[in-house]
BALUM-62727 format. One record per residue (C-alpha): residue number from 1; residue in three letters; chain; x, y negated, z negated. Coordinates in Angstrom, 3 decimals. Example, Ala and Ser with C-alpha at 12.3 -4.5 7.8 and 13.67 -1.06 7.14 Angstrom:
PT   k   r c        u        v        w
PT   1 ALA A   12.300    4.500   -7.800
PT   2 SER A   13.670    1.060   -7.140
This chain:
PT   k   r c        u        v        w
PT   1 MET A   14.933   -9.767   -3.138
PT   2 LYS A   11.401  -10.720   -2.412
PT   3 LEU A    9.528   -8.958    0.434
PT   4 MET A    6.187   -9.880    2.034
PT   5 ILE A    4.778   -7.705    4.791
PT   6 THR A    3.640  -10.008    7.733
PT   7 GLU A    2.590   -7.341   10.157
PT   8 PHE A    1.678   -3.580    9.922
PT   9 HIS A    1.034   -1.576   13.001
PT  10 ALA A   -0.214    2.074   13.539
PT  11 ARG A   -0.869    3.897   16.748
PT  12 ASN A   -2.588    7.285   17.539
PT  13 ILE A   -3.462    8.216   13.945
PT  14 LEU A   -7.065    8.999   12.707
PT  15 SER A   -9.301    6.220   14.315
PT  16 LEU A   -6.448    3.873   14.957
PT  17 ARG A   -5.501    4.064   18.532
PT  18 ASP A   -3.495    0.909   18.525
PT  19 VAL A   -3.953   -1.498   15.443
PT  20 SER A   -1.887   -4.459   14.489
PT  21 LEU A   -2.737   -6.228   11.250
PT  22 ARG A   -1.111   -9.627   10.611
PT  23 PHE A   -0.868  -10.992    7.018
PT  24 ARG A   -0.489  -14.666    6.436
PT  25 THR A   -1.494  -14.875    2.856
PT  26 LYS A   -0.456  -13.092   -0.366
PT  27 LEU A   -3.901  -11.892   -0.745
PT  28 THR A   -5.767  -10.084    2.059
PT  29 ALA A   -9.216   -8.310    2.240
PT  30 LEU A  -10.124   -5.766    4.823
PT  31 VAL A  -13.749   -5.896    5.147
PT  32 GLY A  -16.131   -3.888    7.321
PT  33 SER A  -19.108   -1.485    7.350
PT  34 HIS A  -19.191    2.092    6.428
PT  35 ALA A  -16.875    4.336    8.680
PT  36 SER A  -15.423    1.202   10.318
PT  37 GLY A  -11.854    2.672    9.664
PT  38 LYS A  -10.883    0.636    6.465
PT  39 SER A   -9.796    3.751    4.797
PT  40 ASN A   -7.982    4.994    7.742
PT  41 ILE A   -5.791    1.801    7.598
PT  42 VAL A   -5.110    2.539    4.011
PT  43 LYS A   -4.256    6.219    4.872
PT  44 ALA A   -1.890    5.082    7.571
PT  45 MET A   -0.113    2.741    5.055
PT  46 TYR A    0.039    5.529    2.522
PT  47 LEU A    1.542    7.931    5.027
PT  48 LEU A    4.292    5.214    5.720
PT  49 LYS A    4.865    4.955    2.068
PT  50 LEU A    5.510    8.482    1.564
PT  51 LEU A    7.826    8.791    4.477
PT  52 LEU A    9.712    5.695    3.328
PT  53 GLU A   10.280    7.413   -0.034
PT  54 GLY A   11.806   10.390    1.801
PT  55 LYS A    8.901   12.902    1.780
PT  56 GLY A    8.882   15.394    4.714
PT  57 ILE A    6.308   14.938    7.469
PT  58 ARG A    4.604   18.014    6.829
PT  59 ASP A    4.189   17.433    3.147
PT  60 ALA A    3.200   13.914    3.767
PT  61 ILE A    0.465   14.850    6.229
PT  62 THR A   -1.201   17.378    3.949
PT  63 GLU A   -1.754   14.639    1.308
PT  64 LEU A   -4.050   13.043    3.778
PT  65 VAL A   -5.650   15.771    5.850
PT  66 GLU A   -5.884   19.718    5.552
PT  67 THR A   -4.060   20.301    8.823
PT  68 SER A   -1.755   18.209   10.941
PT  69 THR A   -4.055   18.720   13.975
PT  70 LYS A   -6.751   16.335   12.406
PT  71 LEU A   -4.375   13.418   12.006
PT  72 PRO A   -3.804   12.241   15.445
PT  73 PHE A   -6.308    9.918   17.301
PT  74 LYS A   -8.921   12.225   19.085
PT  75 PHE A   -6.947   15.186   17.752
PT  76 ASP A   -4.270   14.803   20.563
PT  77 THR A   -1.107   16.213   18.974
PT  78 THR A    0.910   15.742   22.026
PT  79 ARG A    0.897   11.904   21.585
PT  80 PRO A    3.359   10.483   18.980
PT  81 ILE A    2.030    8.749   15.888
PT  82 THR A    3.863    5.501   15.324
PT  83 LEU A    3.950    3.559   11.871
PT  84 GLY A    5.915    0.391   11.226
PT  85 PHE A    5.887   -2.970    9.667
PT  86 THR A    7.713   -6.389    9.881
PT  87 ALA A    8.396   -8.153    6.611
PT  88 LYS A    9.690  -11.471    5.554
PT  89 VAL A   12.647  -10.983    3.079
PT  90 GLU A   13.858  -13.720    0.862
PT  91 ALA A   17.249  -13.372   -0.710
PT  92 ASN A   20.220  -15.835   -0.185
PT  93 GLU A   18.629  -16.491    3.270
PT  94 CYS A   15.196  -15.832    4.756
PT  95 MET A   15.350  -12.775    7.169
PT  96 LYS A   12.959  -10.862    9.253
PT  97 LEU A   13.107   -7.002    8.639
PT  98 THR A   11.254   -4.535   10.947
PT  99 TYR A   11.074   -0.859   10.651
PT 100 GLU A    9.287    1.686   12.826
PT 101 LEU A    9.323    5.462   13.239
PT 102 SER A    7.421    7.820   15.565
PT 103 PHE A    6.711   11.531   15.308
PT 104 ARG A    4.307   14.278   16.879
PT 105 CYS A    2.271   16.400   14.658
PT 106 ASP A    2.979   19.395   16.747
PT 107 ARG A    6.668   19.085   16.171
PT 108 GLU A    6.772   17.645   12.670
PT 109 VAL A   10.126   15.979   13.181
PT 110 VAL A   10.948   12.337   13.570
PT 111 GLU A   11.394   11.432   17.295
PT 112 HIS A   12.366    7.808   17.134
PT 113 GLU A   13.423    5.455   14.291
PT 114 VAL A   14.544    1.965   14.545
PT 115 LEU A   15.685   -0.817   12.083
PT 116 LYS A   15.678   -4.339   13.081
PT 117 LEU A   17.004   -7.496   11.338
PT 118 ASN A   15.949  -10.919   12.690
PT 119 GLY A   14.781   -9.241   15.987
PT 120 GLN A   18.017   -7.482   16.647
PT 121 VAL A   18.385   -3.698   16.455
PT 122 VAL A   20.971   -2.790   13.747
PT 123 ALA A   20.204    1.029   13.675
PT 124 GLU A   18.387    3.473   15.809
PT 125 PHE A   17.824    7.113   15.900
PT 126 ARG A   16.460    9.185   18.745
PT 127 LEU A   15.735   12.898   18.731
PT 128 VAL A   17.492   14.817   21.587
PT 129 GLY A   15.789   18.065   22.604
PT 130 ASP A   14.500   20.081   19.592
PT 131 SER A   17.522   20.334   17.454
PT 132 SER A   19.753   17.246   17.627
PT 133 GLY A   19.474   13.467   17.401
PT 134 THR A   21.627   10.514   18.174
PT 135 LEU A   22.133    7.732   15.553
PT 136 THR A   23.561    4.589   16.811
PT 137 ILE A   24.620    1.480   14.787
PT 138 TYR A   24.826   -1.928   16.213
PT 139 THR A   26.522   -5.186   15.395
PT 140 PRO A   25.430   -8.587   16.798
PT 141 SER A   28.223   -8.348   19.278
PT 142 GLU A   28.676   -4.609   20.296
PT 143 ILE A   28.102   -1.052   19.411
PT 144 THR A   30.467   -0.221   16.522
PT 145 GLN A   29.354    3.461   15.772
PT 146 SER A   27.598    6.358   17.476
PT 147 THR A   26.999    9.446   15.506
PT 148 THR A   25.484   12.601   16.863
PT 149 PHE A   24.224   15.151   14.203
PT 150 THR A   22.479   18.515   14.420
PT 151 ILE A   19.217   19.651   12.592
PT 152 ASP A   17.707   23.142   12.424
PT 153 TYR A   14.327   22.918   13.872
PT 154 PRO A   11.679   22.620   12.142
PT 155 GLN A   13.766   21.010    9.484
PT 156 ILE A   12.124   17.865    8.390
PT 157 LEU A   14.197   14.727    8.693
PT 158 ASP A   14.144   12.023    6.008
PT 159 SER A   12.308    9.134    7.419
PT 160 LEU A   15.074    6.756    6.436
PT 161 SER A   17.874    8.897    7.805
PT 162 VAL A   18.513    5.963   10.141
PT 163 VAL A   19.705    4.119    7.142
PT 164 THR A   20.997    6.708    4.648
PT 165 LYS A   23.170    8.453    7.309
PT 166 ALA A   24.710    5.194    8.508
PT 167 ARG A   25.394    3.101    5.350
PT 168 ARG A   28.993    2.674    6.239
PT 169 GLY A   28.358    1.269    9.640
PT 170 LEU A   25.627   -1.242    8.655
PT 171 GLU A   26.080   -4.807    7.569
PT 172 SER A   26.275   -5.110    3.733
PT 173 ARG A   23.080   -7.195    3.643
PT 174 VAL A   21.125   -4.376    5.495
PT 175 VAL A   22.522   -1.765    3.053
PT 176 ASP A   21.442   -3.973    0.134
PT 177 MET A   17.899   -3.755    1.637
PT 178 VAL A   17.688    0.100    1.465
PT 179 PRO A   16.347    0.432   -2.021
PT 180 LEU A   13.939   -2.411   -1.317
PT 181 LEU A   12.711   -0.732    1.864
PT 182 ARG A   12.121    2.697    0.255
PT 183 ARG A   10.290    1.261   -2.619
PT 184 CYS A    8.518   -1.889   -1.149
PT 185 LEU A    4.976   -0.270   -0.746
PT 186 THR A    2.464    1.438   -2.973
PT 187 VAL A   -1.104    2.580   -2.225
PT 188 HIS A   -3.748    3.412   -4.730
PT 189 HIS A   -7.383    4.691   -4.859
PT 190 PHE A   -7.972    5.105   -8.736
PT 191 SER A  -10.172    7.815  -10.134
PT 192 PRO A  -11.339    6.930  -13.703
PT 193 GLU A  -11.863   10.810  -14.475
PT 194 SER A   -8.184   11.561  -13.390
PT 195 ILE A   -6.905    8.764  -15.511
PT 196 ARG A   -9.217    9.634  -18.497
PT 197 SER A   -8.069   13.268  -18.380
PT 198 GLY A   -4.466   12.529  -19.349
PT 199 CYS A   -1.509   14.310  -18.064
PT 200 GLU A    1.802   16.191  -18.963
PT 201 LEU A    4.297   13.937  -20.766
PT 202 THR A    7.099   13.325  -18.388
PT 203 HIS A    9.546   10.388  -17.893
PT 204 ILE A    8.101    8.734  -14.931
PT 205 THR A    7.630    5.182  -13.613
PT 206 GLU A    5.944    5.815  -10.197
PT 207 LEU A    2.173    5.490  -10.305
PT 208 SER A    0.322    8.208   -8.431
PT 209 TYR A   -2.156    7.549   -5.754
PT 210 ASP A   -5.231    8.224   -7.813
PT 211 GLY A   -3.643    7.003  -11.161
PT 212 SER A   -3.696   10.673  -12.805
PT 213 ASN A   -0.197   10.231  -14.169
PT 214 LEU A   -0.923    6.761  -15.606
PT 215 ALA A   -0.736    7.617  -19.312
PT 216 SER A    2.786    9.136  -18.598
PT 217 VAL A    3.829    6.008  -16.713
PT 218 LEU A    2.684    3.796  -19.596
PT 219 HIS A    4.389    5.979  -22.086
PT 220 THR A    7.548    5.699  -20.260
PT 221 LEU A    7.520    2.108  -20.151
PT 222 LEU A    6.657    1.875  -24.014
PT 223 THR A    9.706    4.116  -24.666
PT 224 THR A   12.155    2.639  -22.213
PT 225 ASN A   10.995   -0.875  -21.124
PT 226 ARG A    9.014   -2.128  -24.151
PT 227 ARG A    8.948   -5.767  -22.553
PT 228 LYS A    7.131   -4.489  -19.556
PT 229 PHE A    4.669   -2.578  -21.664
PT 230 LEU A    3.984   -5.683  -23.773
PT 231 GLU A    3.447   -7.609  -20.733
PT 232 ILE A    0.921   -5.282  -19.281
PT 233 GLU A   -0.835   -5.168  -22.677
PT 234 LYS A   -0.954   -8.954  -22.878
PT 235 VAL A   -2.621   -9.023  -19.349
PT 236 LEU A   -5.072   -6.427  -20.219
PT 237 GLN A   -5.953   -8.477  -23.567
PT 238 SER A   -6.397  -11.575  -21.524
PT 239 LEU A   -9.042   -9.828  -19.308
PT 240 ILE A  -10.725   -7.855  -22.196
PT 241 PRO A  -10.277   -9.779  -25.335
PT 242 GLU A  -11.715   -6.960  -27.531
PT 243 VAL A   -8.608   -4.770  -26.949
PT 244 ASP A   -6.196   -5.194  -29.732
PT 245 GLU A   -3.766   -2.534  -28.909
PT 246 LEU A   -2.945   -0.306  -26.126
PT 247 ALA A   -1.654    3.290  -27.082
PT 248 THR A   -0.387    6.464  -25.578
PT 249 PRO A   -1.144    9.162  -28.015
PT 250 VAL A    0.572   12.552  -27.426
PT 251 HIS A   -1.079   16.074  -28.132
PT 252 ASN A    0.351   19.518  -27.145
PT 253 LYS A    2.696   17.996  -24.640
PT 254 ASN A   -0.053   15.918  -22.933
PT 255 VAL A   -0.362   12.180  -23.189
PT 256 TYR A   -3.506   10.078  -23.032
PT 257 ILE A   -4.764    6.425  -22.849
PT 258 ALA A   -6.445    4.957  -25.895
PT 259 PHE A   -7.343    1.518  -26.998
PT 260 ARG A   -7.672   -0.041  -30.476
PT 261 ASP A  -10.818   -2.285  -30.680
PT 262 LYS A  -10.591   -5.466  -32.680
PT 263 SER A  -14.020   -4.980  -34.047
PT 264 ILE A  -13.537   -1.346  -35.142
PT 265 GLY A   -9.722   -1.055  -36.167
PT 266 ASP A   -9.516    2.500  -34.939
PT 267 LEU A   -8.183    3.953  -31.772
PT 268 ILE A  -10.962    4.647  -29.070
PT 269 PRO A  -10.199    7.811  -27.298
PT 270 PRO A  -10.279    7.892  -23.607
PT 271 GLU A  -13.573    9.868  -23.353
PT 272 LEU A  -15.286    6.694  -24.864
PT 273 VAL A  -13.420    4.330  -22.817
PT 274 SER A  -15.396    2.792  -19.730
PT 275 ASP A  -14.526    3.622  -16.205
PT 276 GLY A  -14.279   -0.126  -15.508
PT 277 THR A  -11.681   -0.738  -18.284
PT 278 LEU A   -9.565    2.245  -17.158
PT 279 ARG A   -9.572    0.918  -13.663
PT 280 LEU A   -8.590   -2.541  -14.676
PT 281 LEU A   -5.604   -1.058  -16.724
PT 282 ALA A   -4.623    0.881  -13.617
PT 283 PHE A   -4.773   -2.353  -11.461
PT 284 ILE A   -2.476   -4.136  -13.946
PT 285 ILE A    0.124   -1.379  -14.111
PT 286 ALA A    0.129   -1.100  -10.374
PT 287 LEU A    0.719   -4.888   -9.900
PT 288 TYR A    3.240   -5.252  -12.499
PT 289 LEU A    5.492   -2.152  -12.096
PT 290 GLY A    7.849   -4.157   -9.562
PT 291 LYS A    6.400   -3.100   -6.126
PT 292 GLN A    6.547   -5.876   -3.389
PT 293 VAL A    3.271   -4.803   -1.807
PT 294 VAL A    0.303   -3.090   -3.457
PT 295 VAL A   -2.721   -1.630   -1.536
PT 296 PHE A   -6.063   -0.760   -3.137
PT 297 GLU A   -8.998    0.959   -1.869
PT 298 GLU A  -12.260   -0.621   -2.918
PT 299 PRO A  -11.213   -2.071   -6.303
PT 300 GLU A  -14.699   -3.310   -7.077
PT 301 ASN A  -15.854    0.425   -7.564
PT 302 CYS A  -16.751    1.133  -11.099
PT 303 VAL A  -16.141   -2.594  -12.213
PT 304 HIS A  -18.961   -4.528  -13.423
PT 305 PRO A  -19.844   -7.600  -11.061
PT 306 TRP A  -19.219   -9.988  -13.846
PT 307 LEU A  -15.537   -8.926  -13.747
PT 308 TYR A  -15.150   -9.434  -10.010
PT 309 ARG A  -13.738  -12.912  -10.470
PT 310 THR A  -11.466  -11.662  -13.240
PT 311 LEU A  -10.194   -8.944  -10.679
PT 312 ILE A   -9.570  -11.462   -7.956
PT 313 ASP A   -7.803  -13.868  -10.279
PT 314 LEU A   -5.602  -10.917  -11.390
PT 315 PHE A   -4.580  -10.199   -7.776
PT 316 ARG A   -3.940  -13.790   -7.159
PT 317 LYS A   -1.606  -14.173  -10.073
PT 318 ALA A    0.196  -10.931   -9.464
PT 319 PRO A    3.967  -11.072   -8.717
PT 320 CYS A    3.376   -9.259   -5.382
PT 321 GLN A    1.485   -9.067   -2.142
PT 322 VAL A   -1.964   -7.635   -2.635
PT 323 ILE A   -4.098   -5.859    0.184
PT 324 PHE A   -7.371   -4.371   -0.354
PT 325 THR A  -10.468   -3.080    1.211
PT 326 THR A  -14.080   -3.941    0.368
PT 327 HIS A  -17.608   -4.053    1.586
PT 328 SER A  -18.877   -6.034   -1.273
PT 329 PRO A  -20.369   -9.488   -0.505
PT 330 TYR A  -19.783  -10.520   -4.045
PT 331 VAL A  -16.158   -9.928   -3.828
PT 332 LEU A  -16.051  -11.925   -0.531
PT 333 ASP A  -17.571  -14.879   -2.285
PT 334 LEU A  -14.446  -15.207   -4.403
PT 335 LEU A  -12.194  -15.329   -1.242
PT 336 ASN A  -11.213  -17.869    1.391
PT 337 PRO A  -11.923  -17.187    5.140
PT 338 GLU A   -8.240  -17.128    5.835
PT 339 GLU A   -7.921  -14.216    3.600
PT 340 LEU A  -10.278  -11.884    5.608
PT 341 VAL A   -9.575   -9.278    8.139
PT 342 ILE A  -12.742   -7.915    9.788
PT 343 VAL A  -12.527   -4.184   10.529
PT 344 GLU A  -15.019   -2.712   13.126
PT 345 LYS A  -15.218    0.452   15.141
PT 346 ILE A  -15.863    0.123   18.819
PT 347 ASN A  -16.373    3.362   20.989
PT 348 GLY A  -14.928    5.445   18.267
PT 349 GLU A  -11.801    3.146   17.993
PT 350 THR A  -11.008    0.813   14.969
PT 351 LYS A  -10.383   -2.648   15.788
PT 352 VAL A   -9.244   -5.418   13.529
PT 353 ARG A   -9.375   -9.245   13.863
PT 354 ARG A   -8.606  -12.135   11.492
PT 355 VAL A  -11.251  -14.750   11.041
PT 356 ASP A   -8.745  -17.638   11.233
PT 357 ASN A   -7.647  -16.277   14.642
PT 358 ASP A  -10.864  -17.807   16.064
PT 359 PRO A  -10.711  -21.651   15.377
PT 360 LYS A  -14.392  -22.072   16.394
PT 361 LEU A  -15.580  -19.244   14.103
PT 362 LEU A  -13.354  -20.576   11.254
PT 363 GLU A  -14.804  -24.156   11.645
PT 364 ARG A  -18.347  -22.661   11.729
PT 365 VAL A  -17.706  -20.768    8.551
PT 366 ARG A  -16.228  -23.690    6.674
PT 367 LYS A  -19.255  -25.668    7.696
PT 368 LEU A  -21.604  -22.895    6.226
PT 369 LEU A  -19.334  -22.894    2.983
PT 370 THR A  -19.789  -26.888    2.582
PT 371 GLU A  -23.527  -26.295    3.068
PT 372 GLY A  -23.425  -23.998   -0.060
PT 373 ILE A  -23.684  -20.634    1.625
PT 374 PRO A  -21.308  -18.033   -0.045
PT 375 LEU A  -18.906  -16.378    2.109
PT 376 GLY A  -20.284  -12.983    1.305
PT 377 GLU A  -23.664  -14.077    2.661
PT 378 VAL A  -21.991  -15.369    5.852
PT 379 TRP A  -20.429  -11.857    6.442
PT 380 TYR A  -23.447   -9.924    5.395
PT 381 SER A  -25.636  -11.965    7.813
PT 382 GLY A  -23.508  -10.648   10.594
PT 383 GLU A  -21.889  -14.115   11.484
PT 384 LEU A  -18.359  -12.596   11.152
PT 385 GLY A  -18.992   -9.192   12.501
PT 386 GLY A  -17.956   -6.095   10.789
PT 387 THR A  -21.508   -5.197    9.718
PT 388 PRO A  -23.684   -2.368   10.840
């Protein structure tokens, strides 16, 4: 199955009072000035990713903020936070899948959760009081099952309880989407220092948010999926021809990243590898691990400007949908206007808009491009908005 997110929405979280992002292209850049809310959009996506994977609400929140009271819009913990997305799924047929959940930070329990297929509700959960909830399963013609189950407050519900507790009542094509839904999204903000430090050697194929377990993920691929390892190595060599071999040496139960340079012949230890090379490797692994949608926070950081085109080409050729934030006009020079989402903060509230939603603006931008003015300069000048 292939999945592409066509819309992501978030309400009452951080600076996002009510934000809906629409995606029409495989590659999308969120561009805006400092503190406009780009990172908050990424954080909302990361929170949804954690909940989809079954992490408890309290544990998921603490990965984003110190306390749950800092997460809601304007710190109002009585308003429910809502996260969800709509995706196009291609299997034997093309289907529209919609998933949404709501919770309040002061209760830390899922209040409402719904799964839709082609616009029709197929499963829905509603919390009743503080200690029980009703899970209802639908078919296109009638209600086929209604199950009420009890939880011990403040037990944290699995965000996919609506699916996992109702597998028998759901259509087989919906059940088949459960693994895809759980693992469709990944979000990263890579730290070269965390990658360089190495990590404990474990069997793992899930890359962490900051890339700190990258060496262990790569070693797992080397020992269990050598074809995927060689594919990643080949992509890296195409971007950095000096790399002759990618290695994962193990020392005292810790594993590290190392490279063999063609001109030297010896392995280059991680402390001598540049930040840009480590980040490029992290991008490649994230893109080729099999996720359907990959989100990056400011990928141009620590990467030499001469490699920006290489980086964007990597994103375009990747076998997945790529969403990233940026405030670099040089990165924008390599994109199309249709791939831009402008992020602005107005009266303390993050707002988003696509450039191609305004036909007159899009026509004006295209005219400037034909006159030889780069897209980054068009944005930097304030023509598109999203600048200080």
